[in-house]
Residue, then its C-alpha position, 0 to 999 in steps of 0.5 A: m373552953v373550946k378545944w379543936r381536934n381533927a374529926l374521927p368517923s365515930d363523929l359522923p352522927r354528931i356531923h350530921e345532927l349539926w347540918e340538920e340543926q343548921e338546916h333548921r337555923f337556916a329554914g325559909t332563908g333560901v339558903k341551902v346546908d351544903r352536906p358534901d362526903l366529907s370522906q372524899p376528895p376534895t374534901m382535905c380535912v375535918r375538924v370539930a369543936e369540943k365544948d365540955g366534952q361534946i362536939a359543938g361544932f365542925y368545919h371542912v376544908e375543900a380543894v376549889a379549883e382557882f382559874s387565872i387567865a393571862t391574854g390580852d387577845e380578844d379572840v382568846m377572850r371570845s373562846l373562853a366560854a367553850e374552854m370553861a365548858c370543857l374545863s369544868h366537865w373535866l373538873k367535875s369528873v376528877g370530884v372538884r365540886t367548885g371552881w372560882g376566878l377572881v377578876p378584879k372589878k374594873f374588869a368584872a363586866s368585861m369577864e361577863r360579857f365574854l362569859r355571857k354564852f356560858p351561864l354556868v360561869r357567872k358572877w356569884r351574886a349571893f356570896e361575898i369573898f373572903g380570904c387569906d392570901f397565905s403568902e402574907l403569912g411569911d415564912 
């Protein structure tokens, strides 16, 4: 049976072993194993899975910046690339490692066109988004 618990500092050596095992599993796939500093923001929590008294897995949760804009003005949209550059540098300076904005498929091509001057903000073709809208959990 698997039991989940909050990670302890003494779990770090095993967590690093699990990362190394993951790197071996992913070898040759082109997929990078992410190794953030789990003791610093934006990490919010680390949980380990124990099986037969041994740590068999773990996950970490970190804060991610989510961008949302409300406008119908083309000039505002044209100015977005420069603004995104400023925002991205600021977010990095405060410890945020990733950010995203969810765009309805209907508007994705338009958003790509407006952001083409800032290539760091782009559609992530290597990922599929999976998520949970916590408002659906009820009270």
